[in-house]
N, C-alpha and C positions, 0 to 999 in steps of 0.2 A: 142719577142722584135723586133721592126722594125729597119731599117737601120738608119733612121734619129735620133732616140733616142740613138742608139749605138754611132754614130759619136758625138753627143752632149755630151755624157758621157765621151768620149775620150778627147774631148776638155777641159772639166773641170779638168780631171786628168793630163793633160799635164803640166809638170814642167815648160816648157818655157812660157806657158800661165800664170802661177802663178807669174813669175818674169818679165813679159812683161810690156810695157808702160801702158797697159790697167788695170793692177792689182790695182793701187790706185784708179782709176776711178770706177772700179767694187766695191771696198770696200766702196767707198762713196755712190754708188747706194744702196748697201745692208744696209748701215747705215741709208740712207734716208728712206728706207722701214721700218726698225726697229723703227726709231723715229716716223714715220707717224702712225704706228699701236699703239705705246705707247700713243701718243697724242690722237688718236681717242678713245682708251679704257678709258683713264682718263676722256675725255670729256663726254662720255656716262655714265660711272660709277658714276661720281660726279654729273652730271646734273640730271640723273634719280634718283640718291640717294637722292639729295636734294628735288626733287619733291615728292618722296614717303614719306620722313621723315616729311615734312611740312604738306602734306595731312593727315598723320596719327595723327599729333598733333592737327590739326584743328578738325578732326573727333573725337578725344578723348574727346574734350570739348563740341562738338555740335552734334555728330552723322553725318551721311551723308545727311540725310533729316530730317527736323523738321515738325511736324504736330501740329497746334495750332488753337485756336478759330478764326473764321473769323469775323472781326469787322472793318468796314470802318472808324470808328472814332478813335479807339485805338487798336493797335495790340500788346500791352504789355501783354505778357503771364503771368506776375506776378499779373495782375489785372483781367484777363479774364480766369477763370478756365473752364476746360472741363471734362467730365466724363471719367473714365477709362473703362467704360462699352461700348466698341466698338467692332465691328465684327473683326477688324484687330488686336485686342489685347487679349491675350499676344503673339499670333502667326499670322504673316502677311502672311497667306497662299495664298491669292488671287493674289499675285505678286511674280513671281519667282525671285530668286537672292537676297532675303532679308534673312539675317541670324540672325537678332536680332532686337527687338524693346523694348524700355524702357520708363517708365514714370518719368518725372522730374518736378520740380517747382523751380523758382528762386525768390529771394527777395533781393532788395538793402538794405544795412545797413551800419552802421559806427562802427568801432572798435576804442574805445577810452581807453587810459590808462594814467598814470601819466606823461608819456614822450611825447607821440604824438598821432595822430589818423590817420586812413586810411578809405577811402570809399571802400566797397567791395560788391560783389554779392554772396550771399549764395545760393549755388545750392543744393536743396534738392533732395536726391536720395533714392531709396528703395532697397528691396532685389533683384529686377530684374536688378539692374544697372550692366553694363559691366565694370569691373575694369581692364580688361586686359591691356589696353593702359596705364592707370595711374600707374599700378603696375611697369611698366618699368621705370617710372619717380620717383619712391619712393626713397628718399634719406635717411630718418631716420624713425624709428618707424615701424608702420604697417598701413594697411588699416582699416578704421572704420568698425564696425560690426553693422548693423541695422536689423538683423534678429530677435532680441528679443524685449524687451520693449524699449520705447522711451529713448534715452540716449543723453549725451552731447558730444559724440565723434565727432571730425571734422578732416578733412585733410586740411592742410594749405600749401601754397607754401613757399619755402625757401626765396623768394624775400620779401613777406609780413612779414614773421617771423623776418627777419633782420631789416626791417624798423620799426616794432613795438617792437623790442628788446624782442621777445618772443622765447621760446625754447620748445623742446619736453616735454610734461607733464604739461606745464603751462595752467592755466585757465584764461579766460578773458570774459568780457561782450560785447555783440554786440547789438546795438540799431536799431530797425526796426520800420517803421511806420505801424500802424495796417491795414490801407486801404488807398485808394487814396485820401480821404478827411480829415481823422483824422490827427491832428498834435501831438497827444500823442504817444510817442515812447513805444515800447514793448521791454524790455531788456531781453536778453537770455544769460545764462552762458554756455560757451563751453570749452572743454578741447582738447588740441592738442595731438592726438595719432599718427599722421603721418605727415611728411613733404616731399613734392614733389618738384621737380625741372625739369620742362619740357624744359627750355631754351627759351620758347616762352613768352617774357616779357608781351605782351598784355594780355595773359591769366593768367600768374603767378601773375600779379599785380591786378587781378580782382577777381578770384574765390577762395572761400573756400567751401568745401564739407561737408554737414550736412545731418541729417535725414530729409526726406521729410515731416514727421509728424510735425516738428517744423514750417515749412512754412504753412502747412494746418491750424494749430492752430492759428498762427498769423493772417492769412487772414480769419479765421472763415469759412473755407471750410469744406465740408463733407469729410468723409473718402475716398470716391471714386473720389474726385475731385483733379485734378492735373493741372499744368501749360501747359505742352505740352508733345509730344512724340518725342523721338529721334530714327531714323531708321538707321540701318547699312546694307550696301549692300556688296555683294561678290566682284564685279568687279567695280572699280572706273571709268573705261573708259565708263561705261554705266550709269553714274550718271544722265545725262540729261534725258535719256530714262526712267530710273527707277523713277526719280522724277515726270515725267509726268504720269506714270502709278499709282503711289501712289496718286497723286492728283485726278486722275479719279476714284479711288477706295474708296475715303473718302466721307463723307456726305457734302452736300452743306453748312452746318454750320461750316465746318472746312476748313482751308487753309493749304498750305504746301509750303516749299521752300527748296532748296538744299544749301549746304555750299558754292557752287560756286556762288550762288546768294547773299548770305549773306556776303561773303568775296571776292567780285569780284576783288578788287584791288590786293589781294594776288594771286589769281588764274590766273589773266591776266598776272601778272609778271612771274609766273611759266610757262605759255604757251610760253613765249619768249625763254625759255631754249631749246625747240625743234628746233626753228629756228637757234639759236646759235650753237647747236650741228651739225645740217646739214651743216652749213657754215664751221665749223672746219673739218668735214669729207671730204667735197668737196675739201678744200684747201690741206689737207694732202695727199689725193689720187693724186691730181694734181702734188704736189711736188715730191712724190714718183715716179709717172709715168714719169715725165720729166727727173729725174735722171736715170731711167731705159732706157729711149730712148737714152740718151747720152752714156750710157754703151753699148747698143746694136750697135750703130753706130760705136763706137770704135772697138768693137769685129769684126764687118763686115769688117772694114778697115784693121785690123790686119790679118784677114783670107781671104783676097782677092784672094791669090794664090790658097787656098784650094777650094774656090768657083769656080774658073776657071777650076780646075782639075775635080771637080764633074760635072760641066756642060759639059766638054769635054767627060766625061764618059757616058753622057746621062741623068744625073739627071735633073728633071724638076725644074723650079723656085720655085714652091710651096714646093717641097720636101726639097730644100735647106733652104727655109725660115723657115720650121718647125724645122730644126736643131738648128737655132739660137733662135727660140721661146721656144724650149725645154730648151735650155741653160738659157734663161732669166727666165723661170718659176722656174728653179732650184735656181737661184740667189734670186728671189723673196721669195721663200720658206725659204731660209736661213734667210733673213731679217725678215720674219714673225715669224720664230722660236724664234730668239733673242728678237724681239719686244714683243711677247707674254710672254716670260720668264721674262723679265725685267718689263713689264707692270703689269702682275699679281703680281709680287713681291712687286711693289710699292703700288698697290691697297690693297693687304692683310696687308701690313705694316700699311697703314692708317686705315684700317678697325678695326684692333685689338689694335693698339697703339695710333691712333688718334693724330698723330704728327702735322698735319695742323689744326690750330685753326681758328675759324671764330667769328665775332662779333654778338652775339645773337640779338642785337637791329636792325641789318640790315638784317641778314640772318635767324633769328629764330632758329638757332642751334649753339652749342658751338664749334663743330668741323666738318670738311668737311665729310659728310656721303658718303659712296660708295655703289653702288648696283652692285654686281658681279653676272652676269648671263651668263652661257655658251651659251645661245641662241644667244645673240647679239655678243659674242666673235666669235662664229662659222661663223655667217653671215658677220662680219667684215673681217675675214680672206678670206673667199670664195669670197666676193665682191671685196676686194682689188686685189686678184690674177686675177680674171676675167677681171676687169676694166683695170688693168695694161697691161695684155696681149692684150686686144682690142686696147689700145693705141699704142702698139708695132707693130701692124699689118701694120700701115702706113709706119713707117721708114724701116721695113723689106722689103718693096716694092722696095727699092733701089737695092736689089740683082738682080732683073729682068733686070736692066740696065747695069749690069756688063758683058762685052764681055769676053768670055773664053780666046781668044788669048792675049788680053791686060792684063787680070788678071794673067795669068801664068807668064808673063814677069814682073809683078808688084813687085817692091822692097820696 
Protein backbone atom coordinates (compact mmCIF):
# COMPACT_ATOMS: atom_id res chain seq x y z
CA UNK A 1 0.00 0.00 0.00
CA UNK A 2 1.64 3.27 -1.10
CA UNK A 3 1.75 6.48 0.95
CA UNK A 4 -0.70 8.41 -1.25
CA UNK A 5 -3.39 5.75 -0.88
CA UNK A 6 -2.83 5.63 2.91
CA UNK A 7 -3.22 9.41 3.25
CA UNK A 8 -6.35 9.40 1.06
CA UNK A 9 -7.83 6.65 3.24
CA UNK A 10 -7.11 8.64 6.40
CA UNK A 11 -8.81 11.70 4.90
CA UNK A 12 -11.95 9.71 4.21
CA UNK A 13 -12.08 8.32 7.77
CA UNK A 14 -11.40 11.70 9.36
CA UNK A 15 -14.42 12.70 11.51
CA UNK A 16 -13.66 16.40 10.95
CA UNK A 17 -13.83 15.74 7.20
CA UNK A 18 -17.29 14.21 7.55
CA UNK A 19 -18.65 17.22 9.45
CA UNK A 20 -16.80 19.90 7.47
CA UNK A 21 -18.16 22.43 4.99
CA UNK A 22 -17.31 20.08 2.15
CA UNK A 23 -19.55 17.27 3.51
CA UNK A 24 -22.82 18.42 1.81
CA UNK A 25 -20.97 19.21 -1.40
CA UNK A 26 -19.41 15.73 -1.41
CA UNK A 27 -22.84 14.19 -0.80
CA UNK A 28 -24.20 16.13 -3.76
CA UNK A 29 -21.31 14.91 -5.91
CA UNK A 30 -21.92 11.28 -4.88
CA UNK A 31 -25.65 11.71 -5.58
CA UNK A 32 -24.86 13.21 -9.00
CA UNK A 33 -22.74 10.16 -9.90
CA UNK A 34 -25.49 7.82 -8.65
CA UNK A 35 -28.22 9.63 -10.59
CA UNK A 36 -26.03 9.73 -13.69
CA UNK A 37 -25.40 5.98 -13.67
CA UNK A 38 -29.12 5.32 -13.01
CA UNK A 39 -30.15 7.49 -15.98
CA UNK A 40 -27.55 5.90 -18.26
CA UNK A 41 -28.60 2.39 -17.27
CA UNK A 42 -32.27 3.18 -17.85
CA UNK A 43 -31.54 4.86 -21.19
CA UNK A 44 -29.54 1.88 -22.50
CA UNK A 45 -31.80 -0.81 -21.02
CA UNK A 46 -35.04 0.70 -22.33
CA UNK A 47 -33.57 1.88 -25.64
CA UNK A 48 -31.97 -1.42 -26.58
CA UNK A 49 -34.91 -3.30 -25.05
CA UNK A 50 -37.35 -1.52 -27.34
CA UNK A 51 -35.10 -2.12 -30.34
CA UNK A 52 -34.80 -5.85 -29.61
CA UNK A 53 -38.53 -6.28 -28.92
CA UNK A 54 -39.65 -4.55 -32.10
CA UNK A 55 -37.06 -6.42 -34.18
CA UNK A 56 -38.31 -9.71 -32.74
CA UNK A 57 -41.92 -8.85 -33.55
CA UNK A 58 -41.20 -7.81 -37.13
CA UNK A 59 -39.09 -10.95 -37.62
CA UNK A 60 -41.83 -13.13 -36.09
CA UNK A 61 -44.20 -12.17 -38.91
CA UNK A 62 -41.69 -11.84 -41.76
CA UNK A 63 -38.43 -13.59 -40.94
CA UNK A 64 -35.20 -11.61 -41.26
CA UNK A 65 -34.85 -12.11 -45.02
CA UNK A 66 -37.53 -12.99 -47.59
CA UNK A 67 -36.85 -14.88 -50.83
CA UNK A 68 -39.50 -14.69 -53.56
CA UNK A 69 -39.91 -14.92 -57.31
CA UNK A 70 -38.24 -12.17 -59.32
CA UNK A 71 -40.80 -10.35 -61.47
CA UNK A 72 -40.33 -6.84 -62.88
CA UNK A 73 -44.06 -6.44 -63.43
CA UNK A 74 -45.52 -7.87 -60.25
CA UNK A 75 -43.69 -8.81 -57.07
CA UNK A 76 -46.81 -10.09 -55.28
CA UNK A 77 -45.77 -13.42 -53.78
CA UNK A 78 -49.43 -14.47 -53.50
CA UNK A 79 -49.66 -14.59 -57.32
CA UNK A 80 -46.14 -15.70 -58.25
CA UNK A 81 -45.32 -19.13 -56.82
CA UNK A 82 -41.86 -20.63 -56.61
CA UNK A 83 -40.80 -24.22 -56.15
CA UNK A 84 -39.72 -25.55 -52.76
CA UNK A 85 -37.13 -27.64 -54.56
CA UNK A 86 -34.19 -25.30 -54.01
CA UNK A 87 -30.57 -26.01 -53.07
CA UNK A 88 -30.92 -23.81 -49.97
CA UNK A 89 -34.05 -25.57 -48.65
CA UNK A 90 -34.65 -27.01 -46.08
CA UNK A 91 -31.11 -26.13 -44.85
CA UNK A 92 -29.34 -22.96 -46.01
CA UNK A 93 -25.84 -24.37 -45.55
CA UNK A 94 -24.10 -22.17 -48.13
CA UNK A 95 -24.37 -19.08 -45.88
CA UNK A 96 -23.10 -19.12 -42.29
CA UNK A 97 -25.18 -17.59 -39.54
CA UNK A 98 -28.58 -18.81 -40.82
CA UNK A 99 -30.45 -20.88 -38.25
CA UNK A 100 -33.76 -21.54 -40.04
CA UNK A 101 -35.62 -21.25 -43.33
CA UNK A 102 -39.34 -21.84 -43.82
CA UNK A 103 -41.82 -21.88 -46.71
CA UNK A 104 -44.95 -19.72 -46.55
CA UNK A 105 -47.73 -18.42 -48.80
CA UNK A 106 -50.08 -15.47 -48.31
CA UNK A 107 -53.53 -14.69 -49.64
CA UNK A 108 -55.74 -11.65 -49.11
CA UNK A 109 -59.29 -12.36 -48.04
CA UNK A 110 -62.37 -10.97 -46.30
CA UNK A 111 -63.97 -12.31 -43.13
CA UNK A 112 -67.67 -11.51 -43.09
CA UNK A 113 -70.31 -12.32 -40.50
CA UNK A 114 -73.73 -11.03 -39.43
CA UNK A 115 -72.20 -8.16 -37.51
CA UNK A 116 -69.27 -6.80 -39.54
CA UNK A 117 -66.44 -7.68 -41.89
CA UNK A 118 -62.65 -7.30 -41.95
CA UNK A 119 -60.01 -7.56 -44.64
CA UNK A 120 -57.20 -9.95 -43.68
CA UNK A 121 -54.14 -11.70 -45.06
CA UNK A 122 -54.15 -15.44 -44.52
CA UNK A 123 -50.59 -16.59 -43.99
CA UNK A 124 -50.25 -20.22 -44.96
CA UNK A 125 -47.59 -22.13 -43.05
CA UNK A 126 -46.50 -25.75 -42.86
CA UNK A 127 -44.69 -28.17 -40.58
CA UNK A 128 -41.42 -26.26 -41.01
CA UNK A 129 -42.85 -23.05 -39.56
CA UNK A 130 -40.99 -21.56 -36.58
CA UNK A 131 -43.65 -20.90 -33.92
CA UNK A 132 -41.18 -19.80 -31.22
CA UNK A 133 -41.90 -16.08 -31.52
CA UNK A 134 -45.68 -16.42 -31.84
CA UNK A 135 -45.81 -18.82 -28.91
CA UNK A 136 -44.70 -15.92 -26.73
CA UNK A 137 -47.67 -13.86 -27.98
CA UNK A 138 -50.24 -16.63 -27.43
CA UNK A 139 -53.06 -15.30 -25.25
CA UNK A 140 -55.66 -18.07 -25.41
CA UNK A 141 -55.89 -21.61 -26.72
CA UNK A 142 -53.02 -23.32 -28.51
CA UNK A 143 -50.99 -23.14 -31.69
CA UNK A 144 -52.46 -24.82 -34.81
CA UNK A 145 -51.22 -28.29 -35.77
CA UNK A 146 -50.63 -28.81 -39.49
CA UNK A 147 -48.56 -31.99 -39.27
CA UNK A 148 -51.45 -34.27 -40.27
CA UNK A 149 -54.26 -33.96 -42.78
CA UNK A 150 -55.52 -30.62 -44.06
CA UNK A 151 -57.63 -29.00 -41.33
CA UNK A 152 -59.48 -25.77 -40.57
CA UNK A 153 -57.45 -24.68 -37.55
CA UNK A 154 -56.28 -21.06 -37.54
CA UNK A 155 -54.49 -18.65 -35.23
CA UNK A 156 -56.17 -15.22 -35.02
CA UNK A 157 -55.15 -12.02 -33.26
CA UNK A 158 -57.05 -10.71 -30.27
CA UNK A 159 -57.49 -7.44 -32.18
CA UNK A 160 -59.35 -9.13 -35.09
CA UNK A 161 -61.31 -11.44 -32.79
CA UNK A 162 -62.72 -8.47 -30.87
CA UNK A 163 -63.55 -6.50 -34.01
CA UNK A 164 -65.32 -9.51 -35.53
CA UNK A 165 -66.90 -10.44 -32.17
CA UNK A 166 -65.40 -13.92 -32.34
CA UNK A 167 -63.96 -16.06 -29.56
CA UNK A 168 -61.89 -19.20 -29.09
CA UNK A 169 -63.57 -22.20 -30.71
CA UNK A 170 -65.75 -20.15 -33.09
CA UNK A 171 -65.94 -20.98 -36.80
CA UNK A 172 -66.29 -18.49 -39.65
CA UNK A 173 -66.05 -18.22 -43.42
CA UNK A 174 -63.33 -16.32 -45.25
CA UNK A 175 -63.72 -15.32 -48.89
CA UNK A 176 -60.69 -15.43 -51.22
CA UNK A 177 -60.34 -14.65 -54.92
CA UNK A 178 -59.22 -17.75 -56.81
CA UNK A 179 -56.55 -15.94 -58.86
CA UNK A 180 -55.58 -12.51 -60.10
CA UNK A 181 -58.29 -12.33 -62.78
CA UNK A 182 -61.23 -14.30 -61.47
CA UNK A 183 -63.92 -12.41 -59.57
CA UNK A 184 -65.54 -15.57 -58.19
CA UNK A 185 -64.71 -15.93 -54.48
CA UNK A 186 -63.56 -19.14 -52.85
CA UNK A 187 -65.10 -19.52 -49.38
CA UNK A 188 -63.20 -21.41 -46.68
CA UNK A 189 -64.43 -22.43 -43.25
CA UNK A 190 -61.95 -21.89 -40.41
CA UNK A 191 -61.97 -22.59 -36.68
CA UNK A 192 -60.14 -20.48 -34.10
CA UNK A 193 -57.91 -22.71 -31.95
CA UNK A 194 -55.61 -19.96 -30.70
CA UNK A 195 -55.67 -16.20 -30.13
CA UNK A 196 -52.46 -14.18 -30.08
CA UNK A 197 -51.66 -10.61 -29.09
CA UNK A 198 -48.31 -9.26 -30.25
CA UNK A 199 -49.11 -5.63 -29.41
CA UNK A 200 -47.99 -4.71 -32.95
CA UNK A 201 -51.28 -3.39 -34.32
CA UNK A 202 -50.06 -3.27 -37.90
CA UNK A 203 -49.64 -7.07 -37.86
CA UNK A 204 -52.44 -7.94 -35.44
CA UNK A 205 -54.96 -6.17 -37.66
CA UNK A 206 -53.74 -8.04 -40.74
CA UNK A 207 -52.64 -11.65 -40.24
CA UNK A 208 -54.42 -14.90 -39.54
CA UNK A 209 -52.37 -18.11 -39.69
CA UNK A 210 -53.66 -21.13 -41.56
CA UNK A 211 -52.48 -24.33 -43.27
CA UNK A 212 -50.43 -23.53 -46.38
CA UNK A 213 -52.33 -26.23 -48.26
CA UNK A 214 -55.45 -24.03 -48.23
CA UNK A 215 -53.56 -21.30 -50.11
CA UNK A 216 -52.13 -23.85 -52.57
CA UNK A 217 -55.60 -25.21 -53.35
CA UNK A 218 -57.17 -21.77 -53.74
CA UNK A 219 -54.40 -20.71 -56.14
CA UNK A 220 -54.38 -24.12 -57.86
CA UNK A 221 -50.68 -24.53 -57.14
CA UNK A 222 -48.80 -27.78 -57.09
CA UNK A 223 -47.88 -29.40 -53.79
CA UNK A 224 -44.29 -28.12 -53.99
CA UNK A 225 -45.22 -24.53 -54.96
CA UNK A 226 -45.15 -21.80 -52.33
CA UNK A 227 -45.27 -18.01 -52.16
CA UNK A 228 -41.88 -17.26 -50.59
CA UNK A 229 -39.21 -18.32 -48.12
CA UNK A 230 -38.51 -16.66 -44.78
CA UNK A 231 -34.93 -16.82 -43.53
CA UNK A 232 -33.84 -16.34 -39.90
CA UNK A 233 -30.30 -15.33 -38.97
CA UNK A 234 -28.36 -15.61 -35.69
CA UNK A 235 -26.99 -12.05 -35.45
CA UNK A 236 -29.27 -9.16 -36.38
CA UNK A 237 -26.31 -6.77 -36.57
CA UNK A 238 -25.21 -8.71 -39.70
CA UNK A 239 -28.58 -8.34 -41.41
CA UNK A 240 -27.30 -6.32 -44.39
CA UNK A 241 -24.29 -8.58 -44.88
CA UNK A 242 -26.33 -11.79 -44.67
CA UNK A 243 -28.99 -10.31 -46.91
CA UNK A 244 -26.39 -9.70 -49.62
CA UNK A 245 -24.96 -13.20 -49.17
CA UNK A 246 -28.40 -14.79 -49.48
CA UNK A 247 -29.10 -12.76 -52.61
CA UNK A 248 -25.81 -13.96 -54.11
CA UNK A 249 -26.55 -17.62 -53.32
CA UNK A 250 -30.01 -17.74 -54.93
CA UNK A 251 -30.95 -18.24 -58.58
CA UNK A 252 -31.35 -15.30 -60.95
CA UNK A 253 -35.09 -16.06 -61.12
CA UNK A 254 -35.36 -15.29 -57.41
CA UNK A 255 -35.10 -12.02 -55.52
CA UNK A 256 -34.64 -11.28 -51.84
CA UNK A 257 -35.01 -8.43 -49.36
CA UNK A 258 -34.42 -7.88 -45.66
CA UNK A 259 -36.99 -6.67 -43.15
CA UNK A 260 -34.94 -3.46 -42.84
CA UNK A 261 -35.74 -2.82 -46.53
CA UNK A 262 -39.38 -3.80 -46.18
CA UNK A 263 -39.97 -1.75 -43.02
CA UNK A 264 -37.47 1.04 -43.54
CA UNK A 265 -39.52 3.62 -41.63
CA UNK A 266 -39.56 1.46 -38.47
CA UNK A 267 -35.86 0.61 -38.57
CA UNK A 268 -34.86 4.21 -39.36
CA UNK A 269 -36.83 5.24 -36.27
CA UNK A 270 -35.10 2.55 -34.18
CA UNK A 271 -31.68 3.74 -35.42
CA UNK A 272 -32.35 7.13 -33.79
CA UNK A 273 -32.35 5.43 -30.40
CA UNK A 274 -28.59 4.87 -30.62
CA UNK A 275 -27.99 8.59 -31.10
CA UNK A 276 -30.36 9.52 -28.25
CA UNK A 277 -28.67 7.05 -25.90
CA UNK A 278 -25.23 8.48 -26.77
CA UNK A 279 -26.47 12.02 -26.04
CA UNK A 280 -27.89 10.97 -22.65
CA UNK A 281 -24.67 9.18 -21.70
CA UNK A 282 -22.57 12.19 -22.68
CA UNK A 283 -24.73 14.62 -20.68
CA UNK A 284 -24.86 12.40 -17.59
CA UNK A 285 -21.08 11.87 -17.52
CA UNK A 286 -20.57 15.61 -17.95
CA UNK A 287 -22.96 16.39 -15.06
CA UNK A 288 -21.32 13.81 -12.80
CA UNK A 289 -17.85 15.02 -13.76
CA UNK A 290 -18.63 18.69 -13.08
CA UNK A 291 -20.00 17.83 -9.63
CA UNK A 292 -16.88 15.82 -8.85
CA UNK A 293 -14.67 18.70 -10.00
CA UNK A 294 -16.51 20.99 -7.56
CA UNK A 295 -16.08 18.49 -4.73
CA UNK A 296 -12.38 18.05 -5.52
CA UNK A 297 -11.73 21.80 -5.50
CA UNK A 298 -13.47 22.13 -2.13
CA UNK A 299 -11.42 19.23 -0.75
CA UNK A 300 -8.20 20.86 -1.95
CA UNK A 301 -9.24 24.17 -0.38
CA UNK A 302 -10.01 22.50 2.96
CA UNK A 303 -6.75 20.55 2.94
CA UNK A 304 -4.48 23.42 1.91
CA UNK A 305 -2.46 23.20 5.15
CA UNK A 306 -1.96 19.47 4.68
CA UNK A 307 -0.76 20.11 1.12
CA UNK A 308 1.75 22.67 2.44
CA UNK A 309 3.07 20.26 5.08
CA UNK A 310 3.45 17.43 2.56
CA UNK A 311 5.33 19.75 0.20
CA UNK A 312 7.56 20.91 3.05
CA UNK A 313 8.34 17.27 3.80
CA UNK A 314 9.45 16.77 0.21
CA UNK A 315 6.37 15.25 -1.46
CA UNK A 316 6.13 15.89 -5.19
CA UNK A 317 3.17 17.65 -6.81
CA UNK A 318 2.09 14.48 -8.60
CA UNK A 319 2.27 12.48 -5.36
CA UNK A 320 -0.06 14.94 -3.63
CA UNK A 321 -2.38 15.08 -6.63
CA UNK A 322 -2.70 11.30 -6.45
CA UNK A 323 -3.89 11.60 -2.84
CA UNK A 324 -6.89 13.64 -3.96
CA UNK A 325 -7.49 11.53 -7.08
CA UNK A 326 -7.60 8.39 -4.91
CA UNK A 327 -10.06 10.18 -2.66
CA UNK A 328 -12.17 11.22 -5.65
CA UNK A 329 -12.10 7.66 -7.03
CA UNK A 330 -13.43 6.42 -3.69
CA UNK A 331 -16.30 8.93 -3.78
CA UNK A 332 -17.10 8.02 -7.39
CA UNK A 333 -17.15 4.33 -6.44
CA UNK A 334 -19.69 5.04 -3.69
CA UNK A 335 -21.88 6.87 -6.21
CA UNK A 336 -21.55 3.99 -8.68
CA UNK A 337 -22.48 1.45 -6.00
CA UNK A 338 -25.71 3.21 -5.05
CA UNK A 339 -26.46 4.04 -8.67
CA UNK A 340 -26.12 0.40 -9.73
CA UNK A 341 -28.17 -0.81 -6.77
CA UNK A 342 -31.06 1.59 -7.41
CA UNK A 343 -30.80 1.34 -11.22
CA UNK A 344 -30.90 -2.47 -11.27
CA UNK A 345 -33.76 -2.41 -8.79
CA UNK A 346 -35.81 -0.13 -11.05
CA UNK A 347 -35.00 -2.15 -14.18
CA UNK A 348 -35.86 -5.49 -12.56
CA UNK A 349 -39.12 -4.04 -11.26
CA UNK A 350 -40.08 -2.92 -14.77
CA UNK A 351 -38.92 -6.20 -16.31
CA UNK A 352 -41.05 -8.42 -14.07
CA UNK A 353 -43.92 -6.12 -13.10
CA UNK A 354 -44.21 -3.92 -16.22
CA UNK A 355 -45.33 -0.83 -14.28
CA UNK A 356 -44.59 1.64 -17.10
CA UNK A 357 -47.08 1.20 -19.93
CA UNK A 358 -46.72 2.43 -23.52
CA UNK A 359 -49.19 3.08 -26.31
CA UNK A 360 -48.93 0.15 -28.79
CA UNK A 361 -50.09 2.32 -31.69
CA UNK A 362 -47.02 4.53 -31.25
CA UNK A 363 -44.37 2.23 -29.76
CA UNK A 364 -45.52 -1.24 -30.98
CA UNK A 365 -45.35 -2.59 -27.40
CA UNK A 366 -47.71 -2.40 -24.43
CA UNK A 367 -45.10 -1.82 -21.76
CA UNK A 368 -41.57 -0.45 -21.71
CA UNK A 369 -39.25 -3.40 -22.39
CA UNK A 370 -35.85 -3.56 -20.69
CA UNK A 371 -32.69 -5.31 -21.81
CA UNK A 372 -30.45 -6.05 -18.81
CA UNK A 373 -26.94 -7.05 -19.80
CA UNK A 374 -23.96 -7.07 -17.45
CA UNK A 375 -21.70 -6.26 -20.41
CA UNK A 376 -22.96 -2.71 -20.84
CA UNK A 377 -23.38 -2.26 -17.06
CA UNK A 378 -19.70 -3.13 -16.55
CA UNK A 379 -18.60 -0.85 -19.40
CA UNK A 380 -20.74 2.01 -18.05
CA UNK A 381 -19.16 1.76 -14.60
CA UNK A 382 -15.59 1.48 -15.86
CA UNK A 383 -16.14 4.22 -18.45
CA UNK A 384 -17.72 6.59 -15.92
CA UNK A 385 -14.90 6.04 -13.41
CA UNK A 386 -12.13 6.56 -15.96
CA UNK A 387 -13.71 9.59 -17.68
CA UNK A 388 -14.47 11.32 -14.37
CA UNK A 389 -10.89 10.77 -13.17
CA UNK A 390 -9.53 12.15 -16.46
CA UNK A 391 -11.74 15.23 -16.00
CA UNK A 392 -10.33 15.63 -12.46
CA UNK A 393 -6.71 15.70 -13.66
CA UNK A 394 -7.02 19.35 -14.74
CA UNK A 395 -8.48 20.83 -11.49
CA UNK A 396 -5.99 18.77 -9.44
CA UNK A 397 -3.26 20.75 -11.24
CA UNK A 398 -4.06 23.65 -8.88
CA UNK A 399 -2.04 21.79 -6.21
CA UNK A 400 1.17 22.60 -8.11
CA UNK A 401 0.47 26.32 -7.62
CA UNK A 402 0.19 26.11 -3.83
CA UNK A 403 3.22 27.51 -1.95
CA UNK A 404 4.25 25.47 1.12
CA UNK A 405 4.86 28.57 3.27
CA UNK A 406 1.51 30.22 2.42
CA UNK A 407 -0.31 26.91 2.68
CA UNK A 408 0.91 26.20 6.22
CA UNK A 409 -0.26 29.68 7.31
CA UNK A 410 -3.61 29.23 5.51
CA UNK A 411 -6.69 29.41 7.81
